[in-house]
N, C-alpha and C positions, 0 to 999 in steps of 0.2 A: 503494500500499501504505499503511495507516495506522500510525501511530507505536506504537500500542498492541498490534498484533498481534504473534504470537510464532511464528517460524519456526525449526523444528526440524529439523536436517539429522543422520541418522544414518550417519557415515562421513566421515572426514578426508582421503581420497584427492584425487586431483586434481579429480575431479568436484564432490565436495562442497565442498571447500575454494574452489574456482573460484567455485562458485555464493554462498557466503558472503561473499567479497570482492567480488563484482561487485553483490550485493544491498546490501551496505552502501555501496556509492559511489552507489547509486540511493535508498536508502530509509533510513528513521530506525527501522524495526522492530527488535522484539528478534530477537536471532539467536543460537541455541545449536547447537554441534556436538558430537556424541557420538562417541566411537570406543572400542570394546574394545581394537583393536590398539595403539594407541600414544597418549599424552597430547598430542602435537602431530603437526602435519603434518610429512612427511619426503618426500624425493625416492626414489620407489620405484625408478625406473632407476639410482640411484646405490648400492644396496645392493651390487653386485657389487663397487665399488671399496673398499667398507668391508672387504669380506672379504679383499682383496687387498693391504690396507695403504695405498693411494694416498690414502684418506680415513678421518678419525676418525669416529664416529656423531654426534658433534655438528657436524660439518662437511655433513652431509645434510638439517640442519633449517634451511630457508631463511629462517623468522622466528623471532625472539627472544621471549620471553614477554610484554615489555613492547607489542609489535605487536598482539597480540589486545586488551589493555586498551586501547591507543590506538583501535583499531577498534570497541571496545565488542561483541567478539564473544566468546561465553560457550564455552569449550572443556571438555568433560567426558571423563574418562578413566574408563569405565564399559560395561557390556555392557546392550544392552536386551533384557530377557527376554520381554517380552509389549506388544503394540500392541492397545490397546482402541480399536478405530474408532468406537464408538459414544460414547463418553465423551470421545474425543479425547486420550486419556492414554497415556503410557508406564511402563511398569515397570521399573525398574533393577535390577541384581544386588545393588548395595550399599544396596538397601531403597528409593531414592528414587523418588519418582513426578513426572512430569513433564507437563503439559499443553501442547498445541499447538493452533494456529490453522491453522496449515499444516505438513505431514510432508514430508520429502523422503528418500527412500530411495537413499542411493549407498553401498551395502554390498559393490559390488565383486564379486570372483569368487574361486573356490578351485580348487585343481588337482583335475584328472580321475585316478582309480584305477580299475583295470578288473578287481578283485577276484583279483588273481594270488595262488597260494599262496605265504605268506610275506611279504606285503607290510607286516606288522605288524611286523616284526623292526627291531631297534634298526639305525640305520644307513641306512634306507629313508625318504627325504624328498623332498619338492617345496621350490622356492623361490619363494614367492608374497608371503609377509608379513615384518614385521620380526621375529616370533619364530621363522620359518623360517631367518632369516640366523643369529639367535643358536644355533638347534640346529646348523646346519651347521658354524659355528666350533667348536663342543663335538665335533659326532661325526668329524670329519675330523682331528683333532689325532693326529699320529703314523702315520696310515695310509699305505700304500704305491699301493694300487691302488682305482680307483673305475670304476664303469660308469654311464654315463648313458643312460637309456631315453626314446628320442623324438630327434626331429630338428629342433625348431623353433627359435625365437629364444631361449627361455630355455634350452634344452639347450646351445646353443652358450655363453651366458653362462657356466652351470655349469661346462662344460669348461674355459674360461678360467681361472675361479677356481681349480679343482682343480690344473690345471696349475702356476698361479703359486705354489702351495706345493711342488712338485716331486713332486705325485702322478701317477702313470701312469693316464692316461684313455683309455677305452674307450667308442664311442657306438653305441648299438644303434639302428638307423635302417631303417624297413621300405622306405622306397622305393630306387630303384637309385642315386638321387644324392642328397645332401643338399638337403633343402627342397623336392625336386622336386614337391610337392603345392602350391606356390605359385610356384616360380619356372620360367620356360622351360628348355629343354633346355641352352643354352649358358651362361646365368648361373649354373644349378644345377652343370653341371660345372666351371667356374670357381671357385666358391665349395667344391664337394667336394676339388678339388686343393688348394686353398689350406689348409683344414683339416687336410688329411694331411700337408702340408708344414710346419705347425705342430707337428707331433708326436703329433697325436691318431689313435688307431686307430679307423678308421671300419668297422663291420661292418655292410654294407649289406644290403638285402632279407632281413632277418630281423627276429624279434620275440621279445619277452619270453614265456616260458611258465611259468617258477618261478623265485622268489627262495630261494636255499637260506641256512640258517643254522647257526651252531656251537652248542656246548652251553652258552654263555652267552647265547643268545637273539639273537646279533648276526649280520648278513649276511655271509656267507663267500663266496658266489658267485652269479651268476645263470646260470640254463640258459635258452638259447633254442629256439625250434619247431623249428630244424635239428639240435638236439642239442648245440650247442657249450656247453662250461660255462665261464664267466669268472670266475676268482678274484678277489674285491673286498671290500673293508671298507666301501665306502659305495655306495649305489645311489642315483641322482639320478632323480627321477621328473618328466619334461618331455613328458607326453603331452596337453598342452592343458588348459584350463581352463574351468569353468562358471559360470554366475551364481549368485551366493548368493541363495537364496529361501526358506530355512528359517524366516526372521522372519515372513515372511507366512502360514507354514501356522497353520490355525485362525483365520484372519481373512477377511473378505470380499474381499482384494485376490487378483485373478485373475492366475494365474501359467500358464506354459507352460515352456519351456527357462528363461526369464527372468521378471521381472515385467512384465507385459502393459502396454504404454502407447500413447497415441497421439503424433502429433507435435508436441503440447504438453506432453508428458512426463506427462500424467493416467493415473493408474491406474484401475480401475475403481471405488474409494473417493473419494468429495468430499473435497477438500483433500489428498489424498496424492498425490505425485509420485515417478517413479524415474527417475533418471539413471546414467550410467556403464556399468561392466559388468554390473551387473545387469538392467539395463532391456533389454526385447526388443519391439521396435515391432510393434503388433497387425496391421496392414495396412501392410507397407513398401512403399515406390514400386517401380515396376517398374526391375528391375536392381539394387535396393539390398539390403543384408542386414537380417536383421531384428535381429541382434545387432552393436554396433559395441564391440568390446572392445579399445581401443588408449587409451594415454596422451593422444594427441592429440583423439580425438573425446570421451573424459572430460572434457577442458578445454572444448570446444566446447559439449557438452551444459550445463555449469555456466553459460557464458556465456548461451547460449539460454535457459534457463530463468529467470535472473534478469532479463532481459528481459521476459518473459512474464508473470512473476508481478508486475512493476511497470506492466504495462498497455501497454508500448510494444512488445511483441513480436509475431512473427508464427509461425507452425507452423516448427519446426525444419527447415532444410534444410541437409544438411552441407556441400555443394559438393564440389570435387575431393577423393577420397581421397588421404590422405598417411600413409605410413609411414616409419621410419627404424629402423634396427638396425645391429649391428657384427658381424661375423664375424672375430674376433681382429683382424688389422690392416687388415680391408678394410671400409670404410663403406659402408652400404648405403641409398639411398633410393628410394621409389616414389612416383610421382605418377599419379594418375587410375587407369585399368584397364589392367593388362598381365597377361593371363590366362596361364596355364602352357602351354597349347595353343590353336591358334586355327585357324578354316575360312579357307584360303588363298585361297579363292575371294571373301572378303569383307574381309579385313584382311591387311595386312603390315606390314613393320618397316624401318628402318634398324638394323644392328647394328653397331658396333665394339667390339674386343676388343685390349687393348694387347698387344705381342707377348711381355711378362713375366707375362701373365694374372694381373695385379693389378688392374686397371682394365677397365670396360665401361661402353657407353652404349647402350639401347635406345631409340628412338623409335618409338612403336606408333600406326597410323593406319589409318582407314576407307578401303578401296579406293573404296567409291562416291563419295565427296565429299572424299576425301585429309585428313579432319579428323583431328587430333591426339587420341588416345584416351588415352595415357598413356605414361609415361617411366621406364626402370628404370635407375640408375645406381648402380655399383660403384666403389668408389675414387676417384670425381670427385664433386666438389661444384658443383652449379648453384645460381644464384640463387634462393631459395624462392619469392619473390614473383613472379617473372616467370614461372616455370614454372606456379605457379597462373593467374597471367594468361592464358597461352597457353590453359589448359583450360577457364577460366570464358568467355573469348571466342571459342571455337570455332575457334582458328586451324586453318589447314591446315598440312599438313607443309612446304609451300611457304613461306608466311609463317614458320614456325619457322626454317627453315634461313637466312632472310635476316636473322634475329636470333639465331642461334646464338652469334656471337662474344659477344653481351653476356651470355649466361648464365653463362659459365664465370668464375670468379675468377683462374684461372691463365692469362695472356696467352701466357707461353711453352707451355705445354701445348696451347692451342689453335693456334697457329702449328705445332707439331711434328705432332699427331695428328688434329685435327679435320678437316683437309683431305681425309682418307682418308673421312671421313663424308661429306663433300660429294660425294666422287667415286662413292662408291656412290647417293647420291641422284642424281647424274645418270645413272647407269645406269638406274635406275627410271624416271627422268622425262628422257628423251632431249630431249624437246621444249622444257625448260627451257633454252634455248641461252646466254643471257647468265648470267654469274658472280652468284649470289645476292648482292644488296645488303648488304653490312655496314654496320650501324648502329653507330656509337661508344656507348659507355656511356652518356656524358653526354647524347647526343641523347635515348636511350631514358628515362634518369631524368627529363628536361624532359618527355617525353611522358605518362609514367606517374610522376608524382612520389610515388605510394605507395610506391615500393621503398625498400629500404634498401641503402646502400653498405658493409655489413658482412655476413658469412654469417650467415645464420639458423640457429642451432643447435638450434633448439626445444628 
């Protein structure tokens, strides 16, 4: 990439800012990052901790102003109103016009609303942006009751946030168990029970029909499809997100649900790329999603596109899927692919659950070749790089069980509970007569020097 080329990135979330940083490490080109949301990059997963009082707003801004000057990356806090793809020019709300040689759209996603009656009332909102956090701080002052509509990861975050302020929280979830749309039955049951034990009222197998308001235009209750009426002064919307594509309207940039790209992140317009939540792969690889709307994949998109723009990259290939979340006091990590349900003629798993129902491990594998397909962890943390290595290297469940000791940070936990997983393994594979060989961690570290000796918190 030439030094006189100008790369403009719209969006300063994890995808856009990672691209800018990796690009600067590789090239001397001009880099400008534009965001209407905030003047600088912030940690979006940490918004909840600002609301709860654990962090201040300045604590979730990882880079000081001097960092961007030192990196020679220009930050603009402005709204892009128009993209002129012929002139390769952007029109900004404050009146400025900016030309580009390469344009990258990293404009994220926004909350999904389903045209419910009353959704325009005060006190009804989602939690996606910095502005959403500020609005939620204002709208929940002095309230006593809140209802969260939806049972995903954002929903449980909002529930924990509100409960930290002493607010009574009800969650309206259409599935029979919390996040059953993503979790197998046993994990979903564990999570459901834990959320209830934390004092949240879960109203399962019901959906929002209408949001009721008072004479001041503020939410006073939500009404469900079964006829239940839930008094509340705040209604949190957590029914998913959709790619932001409005900026591409009235341009030649092709869209579907998201901005259509290939695995080089190229859009239908020359020198325009899209990454992160807003990007949709035009022809996803078999078994892969067209949309990758995770913090982790956003970072990977930014890293991959930086290499591509500098001429050293290959078409993007994500590698093993990974995501993490927190259900109140239970941490959750998933690696690879663990479906909510599966054909027992083709797949099986080893599943262990702590007697106190606060921890669980599932190792999911293919019956045909015994290859590990995915891992679910609840309340247990395994070594991140080792789990990825198992999946990238197509380990069988037999090989994984040989190295299981090395995956767990807590040696005492392994000694007390993981032998139960081994016993289950021998029940499924009685031909494996000899005890699984235990590899010491230092031996694995010597063999796979890429691994870290500290937890990967991502």
